[in-house]
C-alpha positions as CSV (number, residue, x, y, z in Angstrom):
1,X,20.9,1.3,-21.0
2,X,22.2,4.2,-18.8
3,X,20.5,7.4,-19.8
4,X,20.7,11.1,-18.6
5,X,17.8,13.5,-18.9
6,X,17.9,17.3,-18.7
7,X,14.5,19.1,-19.0
8,X,14.6,22.9,-18.9
9,X,11.5,25.0,-18.6
10,X,11.6,28.8,-18.7
11,X,8.7,31.2,-18.1
12,X,9.2,34.9,-18.9
13,X,6.6,37.6,-18.0
14,X,6.3,40.9,-19.7
15,X,5.5,42.5,-16.4
16,X,6.5,41.5,-12.8
17,X,4.2,39.0,-11.2
18,X,3.6,38.9,-7.5
19,X,3.5,35.2,-6.8
20,X,3.7,31.8,-8.6
21,X,2.4,28.4,-7.4
22,X,3.3,25.3,-9.4
23,X,3.2,21.5,-9.5
24,X,5.7,19.4,-11.4
25,X,5.5,15.8,-12.9
26,X,9.0,15.3,-14.1
27,X,10.6,12.6,-11.9
28,X,11.1,9.2,-13.7
29,X,9.4,6.4,-12.0
30,X,10.9,3.4,-10.2
31,X,9.3,0.4,-12.0
32,X,10.0,-2.9,-13.7
33,X,12.7,-2.3,-16.3
34,X,13.5,1.2,-15.1
35,X,15.8,2.1,-12.1
36,X,15.9,5.7,-11.0
37,X,19.5,6.5,-10.0
38,X,19.2,10.2,-9.3
39,X,16.9,13.2,-9.7
40,X,17.3,16.9,-8.8
41,X,15.3,20.0,-9.6
42,X,16.8,23.5,-9.7
43,X,14.5,26.5,-9.3
44,X,15.3,30.2,-10.1
45,X,14.1,32.1,-8.2
46,X,14.8,29.7,-5.3
47,X,11.8,28.2,-3.4
48,X,11.2,25.6,-0.9
49,X,10.1,22.3,-2.4
50,X,7.4,20.0,-1.1
51,X,6.2,16.7,-2.4
52,X,3.4,14.1,-2.4
53,X,2.3,11.1,-4.4
54,X,-0.8,11.7,-6.4
55,X,-3.8,9.3,-7.0
56,X,-1.9,7.2,-9.5
57,X,1.3,7.0,-7.4
58,X,3.2,9.6,-9.4
59,X,5.9,11.8,-7.7
60,X,4.7,15.4,-7.7
61,X,6.7,18.4,-6.5
62,X,5.1,21.7,-5.6
63,X,6.4,25.1,-4.6
64,X,5.3,28.7,-4.1
65,X,7.4,31.7,-5.0
66,X,5.8,34.5,-2.9
67,X,8.0,37.4,-4.0
68,X,7.8,39.5,-7.2
69,X,9.6,38.1,-10.2
70,X,9.6,38.4,-14.0
71,X,11.0,35.0,-14.9
72,X,10.9,31.4,-13.6
73,X,13.3,28.7,-14.6
74,X,13.0,25.0,-13.7
75,X,15.8,22.6,-14.6
76,X,15.2,18.9,-13.9
77,X,18.0,16.4,-14.2
78,X,17.7,12.6,-13.9
79,X,19.8,9.5,-14.4
80,X,18.0,6.3,-15.2
81,X,19.0,2.8,-16.0
82,X,16.6,1.0,-18.3
83,X,16.5,-2.7,-19.3
84,X,15.1,-4.4,-22.4
85,X,11.8,-6.1,-21.7
86,X,11.2,-9.8,-22.6
87,X,9.7,-10.1,-26.1
88,X,5.9,-10.3,-26.2
89,X,4.2,-13.4,-27.5
90,X,2.9,-13.3,-31.0
91,X,-0.7,-13.7,-29.7
92,X,-2.8,-14.6,-26.7
93,X,-5.7,-17.1,-26.5
94,X,-9.1,-15.6,-27.1
95,X,-10.1,-16.4,-23.6
96,X,-8.3,-13.2,-22.7
97,X,-11.4,-11.3,-23.8
98,X,-13.4,-13.2,-21.1
99,X,-10.7,-12.4,-18.5
100,X,-11.0,-8.7,-19.4
101,X,-14.7,-8.9,-18.6
102,X,-14.1,-10.0,-15.0
103,X,-16.0,-7.8,-12.5
104,X,-12.9,-7.7,-10.3
105,X,-10.7,-6.5,-13.1
106,X,-13.2,-3.9,-14.3
107,X,-13.5,-2.6,-10.7
108,X,-9.7,-2.6,-10.2
109,X,-9.0,-0.6,-13.4
110,X,-12.2,1.5,-13.5
111,X,-10.2,4.7,-14.0
112,X,-8.6,3.4,-17.1
113,X,-11.8,2.0,-18.6
114,X,-14.1,5.0,-18.1
115,X,-14.4,7.9,-20.6
116,X,-12.4,10.9,-19.3
117,X,-11.4,14.2,-20.7
118,X,-9.6,13.9,-24.1
119,X,-10.5,10.2,-24.5
120,X,-14.3,10.6,-25.1
121,X,-16.1,8.5,-27.6
122,X,-17.1,11.1,-30.2
123,X,-19.0,10.7,-33.5
124,X,-15.7,11.5,-35.3
125,X,-14.0,8.7,-33.4
126,X,-16.7,6.2,-34.2
127,X,-16.4,7.2,-37.9
128,X,-12.7,6.7,-37.8
129,X,-13.2,3.2,-36.3
130,X,-15.5,2.2,-39.1
131,X,-13.4,3.8,-41.8
132,X,-10.3,1.8,-40.7
133,X,-12.1,-1.4,-40.0
134,X,-11.1,-1.2,-36.3
135,X,-14.5,-2.5,-35.2
136,X,-13.4,-5.9,-36.7
137,X,-10.1,-6.2,-34.8
138,X,-11.7,-7.7,-31.7
139,X,-12.2,-10.9,-33.6
140,X,-8.4,-11.3,-32.9
141,X,-7.0,-11.8,-29.5
142,X,-6.6,-8.6,-27.4
143,X,-2.8,-8.5,-27.8
144,X,-3.0,-8.8,-31.6
145,X,-5.8,-6.3,-31.8
146,X,-3.9,-3.7,-29.8
147,X,-0.7,-4.2,-31.8
148,X,-2.7,-3.7,-35.0
149,X,-4.4,-0.7,-33.6
150,X,-1.1,0.9,-32.8
151,X,0.1,0.3,-36.4
152,X,-3.2,1.7,-37.9
153,X,-2.8,4.9,-35.9
154,X,0.8,5.2,-37.0
155,X,-0.2,4.9,-40.7
156,X,-3.3,7.1,-40.4
157,X,-1.8,10.2,-38.9
158,X,1.2,12.4,-39.9
159,X,3.5,13.7,-37.1
160,X,3.5,17.5,-37.2
161,X,4.1,19.7,-34.2
162,X,2.1,22.9,-33.8
163,X,-1.2,21.8,-35.5
164,X,-2.8,20.8,-32.2
165,X,-2.6,22.3,-28.7
166,X,-2.4,20.6,-25.3
167,X,-6.1,21.3,-24.8
168,X,-7.2,20.2,-28.3
169,X,-10.2,17.8,-28.4
170,X,-9.7,14.4,-29.9
171,X,-11.8,15.4,-32.9
172,X,-9.1,17.9,-34.0
173,X,-6.5,15.3,-34.8
174,X,-9.2,13.0,-36.3
175,X,-10.2,15.8,-38.6
176,X,-6.7,17.0,-39.7
177,X,-5.0,13.6,-39.5
178,X,-2.0,15.4,-38.1
179,X,-0.7,15.8,-34.6
180,X,1.9,14.7,-32.0
181,X,2.4,11.9,-29.6
182,X,-0.1,13.2,-27.1
183,X,-2.9,13.2,-29.8
184,X,-2.0,9.7,-31.0
185,X,-2.0,8.3,-27.5
186,X,-5.5,9.8,-26.8
187,X,-6.9,8.2,-29.9
188,X,-5.5,4.8,-29.0
189,X,-6.6,5.0,-25.4
190,X,-10.2,5.9,-26.4
191,X,-10.5,3.0,-28.8
192,X,-9.0,0.5,-26.3
193,X,-11.5,1.6,-23.7
194,X,-14.3,1.1,-26.3
195,X,-13.1,-2.5,-26.6
196,X,-13.1,-3.0,-22.8
197,X,-9.3,-3.0,-22.5
198,X,-7.9,-0.8,-19.6
199,X,-5.6,1.8,-21.1
200,X,-3.6,4.6,-19.5
201,X,-1.6,7.6,-20.6
202,X,2.2,7.6,-19.9
203,X,4.2,10.8,-19.9
204,X,8.0,10.6,-20.2
205,X,10.9,10.8,-22.5
206,X,12.3,8.8,-25.5
207,X,16.0,8.4,-26.3
208,X,15.7,9.0,-30.0
209,X,18.1,7.5,-32.5
210,X,18.4,8.0,-36.3
211,X,18.8,4.3,-36.9
212,X,15.3,3.7,-35.4
213,X,13.7,6.3,-37.7
214,X,11.7,7.8,-34.8
215,X,9.1,10.4,-35.7
216,X,9.3,11.9,-32.2
217,X,10.9,15.3,-31.6
218,X,14.2,14.7,-29.8
219,X,14.0,18.0,-28.0
220,X,10.6,17.4,-26.4
221,X,8.9,15.2,-23.9
222,X,7.1,12.1,-25.1
223,X,3.9,10.2,-24.5
224,X,2.6,6.7,-25.2
225,X,0.0,4.1,-24.0
226,X,0.0,1.2,-21.7
227,X,-2.8,-1.4,-21.8
228,X,-3.7,-4.0,-19.2
229,X,-3.9,-7.6,-20.4
230,X,-4.5,-10.1,-17.6
231,X,-1.9,-12.6,-18.9
232,X,0.8,-10.0,-19.4
233,X,-0.2,-7.2,-17.0
234,X,0.7,-3.7,-18.3
235,X,2.2,-3.6,-21.8
236,X,3.4,-0.3,-23.4
237,X,2.7,0.7,-27.0
238,X,4.1,3.8,-28.8
239,X,1.8,4.6,-31.7
240,X,3.8,7.6,-32.7
241,X,6.7,5.3,-33.7
242,X,4.8,2.0,-34.2
243,X,6.8,0.2,-31.6
244,X,6.4,-1.6,-28.3
245,X,8.0,0.4,-25.5
246,X,11.5,-0.7,-24.4
247,X,14.7,0.4,-22.9
248,X,14.7,3.7,-24.9
249,X,11.5,4.9,-23.1
250,X,11.6,6.6,-19.7
251,X,8.3,6.7,-17.9
252,X,7.7,9.7,-15.5
253,X,3.9,9.6,-14.8
254,X,0.7,7.7,-15.6
255,X,-2.8,9.0,-15.8
256,X,-6.2,8.8,-17.5
257,X,-5.0,11.3,-20.1
258,X,-2.7,14.3,-20.5
259,X,-4.6,16.5,-18.1
260,X,-3.6,14.2,-15.2
261,X,0.1,14.5,-15.8
262,X,1.3,17.6,-17.6
263,X,5.0,18.3,-16.9
264,X,4.1,21.5,-15.1
265,X,0.8,23.1,-14.0
266,X,0.5,26.4,-12.2
267,X,-0.9,29.8,-11.7
268,X,0.5,33.3,-11.0
269,X,-0.8,36.5,-9.6
270,X,-0.5,39.5,-11.9
271,X,-1.7,40.9,-15.2
272,X,1.4,39.9,-17.2
273,X,1.5,37.8,-20.3
274,X,3.8,34.8,-20.2
275,X,6.0,33.1,-22.8
276,X,7.3,29.6,-22.4
277,X,10.3,27.8,-23.8
278,X,11.1,24.2,-23.2
279,X,14.2,22.1,-24.0
280,X,14.7,18.4,-23.4
281,X,17.9,16.4,-23.9
282,X,18.1,12.6,-23.5
283,X,21.4,11.0,-24.0
284,X,23.5,8.0,-23.0
285,X,25.5,8.6,-19.8
286,X,29.1,9.0,-20.6
287,X,30.3,7.5,-17.4
288,X,28.9,5.3,-14.6
289,X,26.7,7.2,-12.2
290,X,27.2,6.5,-8.6
291,X,24.9,9.1,-7.0
292,X,22.7,7.9,-4.1
293,X,19.1,6.9,-4.7
294,X,16.7,9.8,-4.4
295,X,15.5,10.6,-0.9
296,X,12.1,12.0,-0.3
297,X,13.2,15.0,1.7
298,X,12.1,18.6,1.2
299,X,14.9,21.2,1.6
300,X,14.5,24.5,3.3
301,X,14.6,27.7,1.3
302,X,18.1,29.4,1.4
303,X,18.7,32.5,3.5
304,X,19.0,35.8,1.6
305,X,22.3,35.9,-0.3
306,X,22.9,32.1,0.2
307,X,23.5,30.1,-3.0
308,X,21.0,27.3,-3.4
309,X,22.2,23.9,-4.6
310,X,20.2,21.3,-6.5
311,X,17.1,20.1,-4.8
312,X,16.0,16.6,-4.3
313,X,12.4,15.9,-3.2
314,X,9.2,14.5,-4.5
315,X,7.4,16.5,-6.2
316,X,-2.6,25.2,-11.5
317,X,-2.4,26.1,-15.8
318,X,-0.1,29.1,-16.6
319,X,-2.7,30.5,-19.0
320,X,-3.6,28.8,-22.3
321,X,-0.3,29.8,-23.8
322,X,1.4,27.4,-21.3
323,X,-0.8,24.6,-22.4
324,X,-0.2,25.3,-26.1
325,X,3.6,25.4,-25.9
326,X,4.1,22.7,-23.3
327,X,2.2,20.0,-25.3
328,X,3.9,16.7,-25.2
329,X,5.5,16.0,-28.6
């Protein structure tokens, strides 16, 4: 499936700010079943882009706008070719639990087994596990247990934007039983780690379709979970929509939880209050795309009066308001 993504982020300040510094996690990954064809990032005001790969191998852009400004717009465009993954087996042998206890595996995937940030084992989480009988699922093989866990989360929580924030603790969604994809992913990750299954947070996009009855907001970013099973390696589950990830999912970044991979993170100098609007469009490409593969080259800032073209390159929080409005949905 050939897909195009356009992700627009606009900050407006009620007073002029003196400087903005920002990092961006928006570039789709190159991975099995997903080929990145092109990616560009437009900035207004213009700025020089730099890039690095973070701890988890994600492409991160960063830039500094050192002059006064009262708005900041980022437009990320990507073209990605995705492929359907081979169907998963119905189950695995129970020896998979023993393989998950390997000292080597636990060391190799320590970051995705340890409690971190939003994935803490709280009393509310323990109560949810008992209430739903999730403590009994490990009598099944790991694949069957994770598949059933995804289904239980889908059934237990209503999808509703605006009831949680990007920095809401896991207990908030457990108490209200409502939230968005970010919340459901955190609940699933926390329980998988309780079971000793490495689990990581995936930030990206979903090509929504009416015929699939997706609960996800088509105008927002998306998040899901990948678990590591020795016999299958990393396997993606989308508890928001009760499906295994496939060719409609576009992965941009992986981390321990949302705090590792927000779409943008930045700070600015000034006393202004900011407002944020975000728009995401994911659609099928209308024609074949023949742009060259992305090159990891930073481009120089334009001279005064010179028009700046699209940037290609690899690529601190803008107040709590940014966190609240930029929450993955």
